[in-house]
C-alpha positions as CSV (number, residue, x, y, z in Angstrom):
1,M,-2.5,-17.6,50.4
2,T,-5.0,-15.5,52.4
3,E,-8.8,-15.9,51.2
4,E,-8.6,-12.1,50.0
5,S,-5.7,-13.0,47.7
6,K,-7.2,-15.7,45.8
7,P,-8.8,-15.4,42.8
8,A,-12.8,-15.3,42.1
9,V,-11.6,-17.6,39.5
10,P,-9.4,-20.2,39.5
11,V,-6.4,-19.3,37.7
12,E,-6.3,-23.1,35.0
13,K,-10.0,-21.2,33.9
14,L,-8.9,-17.8,33.5
15,V,-5.9,-19.6,31.3
16,K,-8.6,-22.3,29.7
17,V,-11.3,-19.1,29.0
18,Y,-7.5,-17.1,27.8
19,L,-6.8,-19.7,25.2
20,K,-10.1,-20.7,24.1
21,M,-10.4,-16.5,23.3
22,N,-7.3,-16.8,21.6
23,T,-7.7,-19.3,19.5
24,T,-11.7,-17.7,18.0
25,L,-9.8,-15.0,17.7
26,S,-7.5,-16.3,15.6
27,E,-9.6,-18.1,13.6
28,K,-11.8,-15.4,13.3
29,K,-8.4,-13.5,11.8
30,A,-7.9,-15.6,9.5
31,A,-11.7,-15.5,8.4
32,F,-11.6,-12.4,7.8
33,E,-7.9,-12.7,5.6
34,A,-9.8,-14.9,3.2
35,E,-12.9,-12.9,2.8
36,E,-10.9,-8.9,2.6
37,K,-8.3,-11.3,0.0
38,A,-10.9,-12.5,-2.2
39,L,-13.1,-8.7,-2.1
40,K,-9.3,-7.5,-2.7
41,E,-8.9,-9.3,-6.2
42,Q,-12.6,-8.1,-7.3
43,M,-12.1,-5.1,-6.6
44,A,-9.2,-5.0,-8.3
45,K,-11.1,-6.9,-11.3
46,V,-14.0,-4.0,-11.1
47,K,-10.9,-0.9,-11.3
48,A,-9.5,-2.9,-14.4
49,A,-13.0,-2.6,-16.1
50,L,-13.2,0.9,-14.6
51,L,-9.0,1.9,-16.1
52,D,-10.3,0.3,-19.2
53,Y,-13.6,2.2,-19.8
54,C,-12.0,5.4,-19.1
55,K,-9.8,4.4,-21.9
56,E,-12.0,3.1,-24.6
57,Q,-13.7,6.2,-24.1
58,N,-11.0,8.9,-23.5
59,V,-11.8,10.1,-20.6
60,E,-10.6,10.8,-17.5
61,S,-13.5,10.6,-14.6
62,V,-16.7,10.1,-15.0
63,R,-20.4,11.1,-13.0
64,T,-22.6,8.5,-12.1
65,G,-25.8,8.4,-9.6
66,E,-24.0,6.3,-7.7
67,G,-20.4,8.4,-7.6
68,L,-17.6,10.0,-9.3
69,F,-14.6,7.9,-10.5
70,Y,-11.6,9.2,-12.1
71,R,-8.1,8.1,-13.0
72,G,-5.0,9.1,-12.4
73,V,-1.3,8.7,-12.9
74,A,0.6,6.8,-10.2
75,T,4.6,6.7,-10.8
76,R,7.5,5.2,-9.4
77,Y,11.1,5.2,-9.1
78,W,13.1,2.6,-7.9
79,T,17.1,1.3,-8.9
80,G,18.6,-2.2,-9.7
81,D,21.6,-0.6,-8.7
82,W,22.2,0.1,-4.8
83,E,26.0,0.8,-5.7
84,S,25.5,3.2,-8.6
85,M,22.8,5.5,-6.9
86,G,24.8,5.6,-3.6
87,K,27.5,6.5,-5.2
88,F,25.5,9.5,-7.1
89,V,23.5,10.9,-4.5
90,V,26.6,11.0,-2.5
91,E,28.5,13.0,-5.2
92,N,25.5,15.1,-6.2
93,N,24.7,16.0,-2.8
94,V,21.1,14.6,-2.4
95,P,20.7,12.2,0.3
96,E,16.7,13.1,0.1
97,L,16.4,10.6,-2.4
98,L,16.3,7.9,0.2
99,E,14.5,5.6,2.3
100,K,16.3,2.4,2.0
101,R,14.0,2.6,-1.4
102,L,13.7,5.8,-3.6
103,H,11.7,8.9,-2.6
104,Q,9.2,9.0,-4.8
105,G,8.1,12.6,-4.6
106,N,11.9,14.1,-4.5
107,M,12.9,12.2,-7.1
108,K,10.1,13.2,-9.2
109,Q,11.3,16.8,-8.3
110,F,14.8,15.9,-8.9
111,L,13.7,14.7,-12.3
112,E,11.6,17.2,-13.2
113,A,14.5,19.7,-12.2
114,R,17.9,18.3,-13.6
115,P,16.1,16.4,-16.8
116,D,19.8,15.7,-18.5
117,L,21.1,14.1,-15.2
118,L,19.4,10.1,-14.5
119,P,20.8,8.6,-12.2
120,P,22.0,5.0,-13.1
121,G,20.1,1.7,-12.8
122,L,17.4,4.1,-12.5
123,N,14.2,2.2,-13.2
124,V,10.6,3.9,-13.6
125,D,7.0,2.4,-13.6
126,R,3.9,4.3,-15.1
127,E,0.6,2.9,-14.8
128,Y,-3.2,4.7,-14.7
129,T,-4.7,4.6,-11.0
130,I,-9.1,4.7,-10.8
131,T,-10.0,5.8,-7.4
132,V,-13.5,6.0,-6.8
133,R,-15.9,8.1,-4.4
134,R,-19.5,8.3,-2.9
135,K,-21.7,10.5,-4.5
């Protein structure tokens, strides 16, 4: 190796530094993920309290000095019987209902347009949601 091609820092030292940095990164990532999980659990409790408030007060939105919150309804569709759902999709020529899961918007539109035609094995879940925005 010529003097010009030798790295300024020995390769062994570069590897050592890289591994130390990688360990530090992994430790910080793990710490962040633990903190993030704890915060998300706390936020879920606050959202539940805000949903309870909306229900108790029979309101859909509330404006406060700190910001606005409102509840909406999130609807999900799924099937427990992919074989029957696949046949249904083919028989009714509606492949836009699929993603490897049911396409939520397309299923909602389909059911609204054809309320008398329910796919076999379809499950529906609705729950109130809360959205919080800054002032």
